[in-house]
N, CA, C and O of each residue as an XYZ file, in Angstrom:
368
protein
N     109.241    161.137     40.386
C     108.663    162.310     41.008
C     107.138    162.205     41.059
O     106.518    162.543     42.068
N     106.546    161.736     39.970
C     105.097    161.586     39.934
C     104.636    160.518     40.924
O     103.583    160.652     41.548
N     105.433    159.457     41.062
C     105.114    158.397     42.023
C     105.133    158.917     43.451
O     104.305    158.514     44.269
N     106.066    159.807     43.760
C     106.142    160.398     45.099
C     104.902    161.234     45.386
O     104.340    161.159     46.479
N     104.482    162.019     44.425
C     103.298    162.874     44.605
C     102.048    162.016     44.791
O     101.227    162.295     45.665
N     101.903    160.983     43.979
C     100.742    160.107     44.103
C     100.751    159.379     45.441
O      99.705    159.239     46.075
N     101.926    158.914     45.881
C     101.991    158.220     47.170
C     101.707    159.172     48.324
O     101.083    158.768     49.305
N     102.149    160.429     48.234
C     101.822    161.410     49.266
C     100.325    161.658     49.341
O      99.772    161.788     50.433
N      99.671    161.723     48.204
C      98.224    161.941     48.178
C      97.491    160.742     48.773
O      96.551    160.916     49.548
N      97.909    159.530     48.417
C      97.238    158.334     48.935
C      97.449    158.196     50.439
O      96.493    157.957     51.177
N      98.687    158.344     50.899
C      98.965    158.267     52.339
C      98.253    159.401     53.064
O      97.738    159.201     54.164
N      98.217    160.583     52.466
C      97.513    161.707     53.066
C      96.032    161.440     53.216
O      95.438    161.777     54.241
N      95.426    160.837     52.200
C      94.003    160.508     52.270
C      93.733    159.471     53.355
O      92.789    159.616     54.132
N      94.550    158.433     53.411
C      94.361    157.386     54.420
C      94.566    157.941     55.824
O      93.732    157.725     56.704
N      95.668    158.654     56.039
C      95.960    159.189     57.372
C      94.929    160.231     57.789
O      94.498    160.242     58.942
N      94.531    161.095     56.881
C      93.532    162.111     57.195
C      92.175    161.510     57.508
O      91.488    161.958     58.426
N      91.787    160.488     56.741
C      90.493    159.835     56.988
C      90.483    159.117     58.335
O      89.501    159.200     59.073
N      91.562    158.415     58.659
C      91.630    157.726     59.952
C      91.647    158.733     61.090
O      91.015    158.509     62.123
N      92.362    159.841     60.917
C      92.384    160.878     61.955
C      90.990    161.451     62.172
O      90.590    161.695     63.311
N      90.251    161.667     61.095
C      88.884    162.190     61.231
C      87.975    161.184     61.910
O      87.044    161.578     62.612
N      88.221    159.890     61.720
C      87.424    158.875     62.393
C      87.764    158.766     63.876
O      86.886    158.483     64.691
N      89.020    158.987     64.231
C      89.468    158.838     65.619
C      89.061    160.032     66.477
O      88.632    159.857     67.618
N      89.190    161.238     65.941
C      88.870    162.444     66.709
C      87.352    162.555     66.823
O      86.652    162.531     65.811
N      86.837    162.679     68.054
C      85.382    162.731     68.221
C      84.774    164.007     67.646
O      85.415    165.056     67.597
N      83.546    163.889     67.222
C      82.829    165.024     66.658
C      82.863    164.990     65.147
O      83.598    164.210     64.541
N      82.057    165.847     64.549
C      81.993    165.930     63.091
C      82.824    167.116     62.634
O      82.594    168.250     63.055
N      83.787    166.847     61.775
C      84.615    167.906     61.218
C      84.079    168.241     59.833
O      83.933    167.363     58.982
N      83.794    169.489     59.622
C      83.267    169.934     58.329
C      84.406    170.358     57.423
O      84.602    171.546     57.164
N      85.163    169.366     56.938
C      86.231    169.656     55.986
C      86.041    168.747     54.770
O      85.491    167.651     54.870
N      86.503    169.224     53.642
C      86.311    168.518     52.377
C      87.357    167.409     52.202
O      88.262    167.260     53.024
N      87.219    166.650     51.136
C      88.177    165.588     50.827
C      89.566    166.159     50.532
O      90.547    165.612     51.034
N      89.699    167.237     49.739
C      91.035    167.804     49.552
C      91.662    168.298     50.871
O      92.873    168.188     51.066
N      90.838    168.834     51.759
C      91.372    169.252     53.067
C      91.780    168.037     53.904
O      92.734    168.113     54.678
N      91.065    166.915     53.754
C      91.435    165.687     54.446
C      92.787    165.184     53.947
O      93.623    164.744     54.736
N      92.996    165.251     52.633
C      94.282    164.845     52.055
C      95.387    165.762     52.564
O      96.455    165.291     52.955
N      95.136    167.068     52.561
C      96.125    168.021     53.055
C      96.418    167.782     54.536
O      97.568    167.873     54.965
N      95.384    167.479     55.314
C      95.557    167.157     56.723
C      96.492    165.963     56.892
O      97.386    165.986     57.738
N      96.291    164.930     56.096
C      97.150    163.750     56.175
C      98.579    164.022     55.748
O      99.516    163.503     56.353
N      98.758    164.835     54.707
C     100.116    165.164     54.242
C     100.854    165.985     55.293
O     102.015    165.709     55.592
N     100.196    166.981     55.847
C     100.821    167.780     56.913
C     101.084    166.904     58.124
O     102.128    167.021     58.767
N     100.133    166.017     58.440
C     100.323    165.088     59.544
C     101.512    164.170     59.335
O     102.192    163.807     60.295
N     101.768    163.792     58.105
C     102.918    162.957     57.796
C     104.227    163.675     58.122
O     105.146    163.077     58.681
N     104.304    164.940     57.777
C     105.512    165.685     58.091
C     105.636    165.962     59.590
O     106.741    165.962     60.132
N     104.512    166.197     60.257
C     104.539    166.370     61.719
C     104.996    165.068     62.377
O     105.803    165.093     63.306
N     104.483    163.930     61.897
C     104.914    162.637     62.422
C     106.394    162.382     62.189
O     107.074    161.846     63.064
N     106.900    162.758     61.029
C     108.333    162.616     60.752
C     109.181    163.489     61.653
O     110.238    163.064     62.118
N     108.724    164.709     61.903
C     109.438    165.619     62.795
C     109.443    165.084     64.225
O     110.476    165.106     64.896
N     108.281    164.602     64.694
C     108.202    164.049     66.046
C     109.049    162.789     66.178
O     109.685    162.567     67.208
N     109.055    161.971     65.141
C     109.912    160.782     65.148
C     111.378    161.151     65.258
O     112.137    160.483     65.960
N     111.780    162.203     64.575
C     113.170    162.664     64.680
C     113.468    163.163     66.084
O     114.529    162.871     66.635
N     112.529    163.921     66.672
C     112.759    164.440     68.018
C     112.826    163.330     69.061
O     113.636    163.397     69.986
N     111.990    162.321     68.922
C     111.946    161.244     69.911
C     113.121    160.286     69.756
O     113.778    159.950     70.741
N     113.392    159.845     68.535
C     114.381    158.794     68.326
C     115.766    159.310     67.934
O     116.727    158.541     67.958
N     115.893    160.573     67.581
C     117.166    161.168     67.160
C     117.828    160.362     66.041
O     119.054    160.306     65.947
N     117.019    159.749     65.210
C     117.519    158.973     64.080
C     117.035    159.638     62.804
O     115.848    159.929     62.661
N     117.933    159.873     61.898
C     117.588    160.615     60.693
C     118.039    159.852     59.455
O     119.171    160.030     59.007
N     117.177    159.003     58.890
C     117.596    158.220     57.733
C     117.714    159.021     56.439
O     118.328    158.549     55.482
N     117.135    160.231     56.390
C     117.118    160.976     55.130
C     117.895    162.285     55.192
O     117.702    163.143     54.332
N     118.764    162.465     56.178
C     119.584    163.669     56.307
C     118.765    164.951     56.325
O     119.068    165.889     55.588
N     117.743    165.001     57.151
C     116.907    166.180     57.315
C     115.794    165.854     58.286
O     115.116    164.837     58.138
N     115.598    166.707     59.280
C     114.606    166.377     60.295
C     113.186    166.617     59.807
O     112.243    166.147     60.444
N     112.998    167.329     58.703
C     111.665    167.594     58.154
C     111.423    166.595     57.039
O     111.754    166.851     55.881
N     110.837    165.445     57.393
C     110.682    164.358     56.435
C     109.333    163.690     56.607
O     108.739    163.777     57.682
N     108.836    163.029     55.582
C     107.578    162.303     55.736
C     107.781    161.077     56.613
O     108.860    160.484     56.633
N     106.735    160.708     57.335
C     106.791    159.560     58.230
C     106.129    158.357     57.579
O     105.581    158.456     56.481
N     106.184    157.227     58.260
C     105.449    156.047     57.824
C     103.967    156.249     58.084
O     103.554    157.311     58.548
N     103.176    155.246     57.791
C     101.726    155.403     57.895
C     101.294    155.615     59.345
O     100.393    156.416     59.595
N     101.901    154.927     60.303
C     101.515    155.106     61.708
C     101.895    156.502     62.184
O     101.100    157.169     62.846
N     103.097    156.945     61.853
C     103.505    158.303     62.205
C     102.639    159.349     61.526
O     102.359    160.403     62.098
N     102.213    159.051     60.299
C     101.342    159.973     59.573
C      99.976    160.089     60.241
O      99.414    161.181     60.332
N      99.450    158.971     60.704
C      98.153    158.994     61.384
C      98.250    159.764     62.692
O      97.392    160.593     62.993
N      99.295    159.491     63.470
C      99.485    160.211     64.739
C      99.651    161.707     64.478
O      99.056    162.531     65.173
N     100.455    162.052     63.485
C     100.635    163.460     63.138
C      99.353    164.107     62.658
O      99.081    165.259     62.996
N      98.550    163.385     61.868
C      97.287    163.928     61.372
C      96.297    164.145     62.513
O      95.545    165.120     62.505
N      96.294    163.243     63.492
C      95.429    163.428     64.662
C      95.827    164.691     65.409
O      94.969    165.477     65.811
N      97.114    164.884     65.593
C      97.600    166.085     66.284
C      97.223    167.343     65.512
O      96.746    168.315     66.098
N      97.437    167.325     64.199
C      97.115    168.491     63.368
C      95.614    168.777     63.394
O      95.213    169.939     63.460
N      94.782    167.742     63.342
C      93.332    167.934     63.366
C      92.871    168.509     64.706
O      92.014    169.392     64.738
N      93.426    168.021     65.795
C      93.061    168.561     67.112
C      93.467    170.028     67.219
O      92.703    170.849     67.727
N      94.654    170.356     66.747
C      95.106    171.754     66.776
C      94.213    172.609     65.877
O      93.858    173.729     66.243
N      93.849    172.087     64.704
C      92.983    172.821     63.778
C      91.628    173.117     64.415
O      91.134    174.243     64.346
N      91.031    172.103     65.035
C      89.728    172.295     65.680
C      89.846    173.289     66.820
O      88.976    174.140     67.004
N      90.912    173.182     67.575
C      91.100    174.039     68.750
C      91.267    175.511     68.364
O      90.681    176.386     69.000
N      92.057    175.785     67.335
C      92.403    177.162     67.005
C      91.625    177.761     65.842
O      91.786    178.945     65.548
N      90.791    176.980     65.178
C      90.061    177.545     64.040
C      88.797    178.261     64.457
O      88.164    178.936     63.645
N      88.424    178.121     65.716
C      87.206    178.791     66.181
C      85.967    177.996     65.878
O      84.862    178.414     66.225
N      86.125    176.851     65.233
C      84.985    175.990     64.943
C      84.899    174.945     66.034
O      85.908    174.375     66.448
N      83.717    174.705     66.482
C      83.549    173.651     67.486
C      83.143    172.364     66.786
O      82.316    172.371     65.875
N      83.732    171.270     67.221
C      83.362    169.982     66.656
C      82.001    169.594     67.191
O      81.791    169.542     68.403
N      81.092    169.325     66.297
C      79.740    168.953     66.709
C      79.725    167.486     67.113
O      80.312    166.639     66.440
N      79.063    167.201     68.190
C      78.956    165.801     68.594
C      77.933    165.101     67.733
O      76.988    165.714     67.236
N      78.131    163.833     67.567
C      77.261    163.055     66.680
C      75.961    162.757     67.302
O      75.115    162.110     66.685
């Protein structure tokens, strides 16, 4: 159980950081928010993977994705966050 939590945090940090690098502009969010962004992105990526491929290896459509799915999901979550949070991304 502890290994799962640590792996979620590490994948969340990696996916969130890459998403912040890919999305243009400066996002004013902290490191814990970046980790949370990546973790939520992982579940969004898993959900989208289920919708696209209709394959469910874990008997539940709400599941964590691999690193690529996590990055794609984190990018989507970050774009939605910027769009609906009322904050404008500042250009560099």
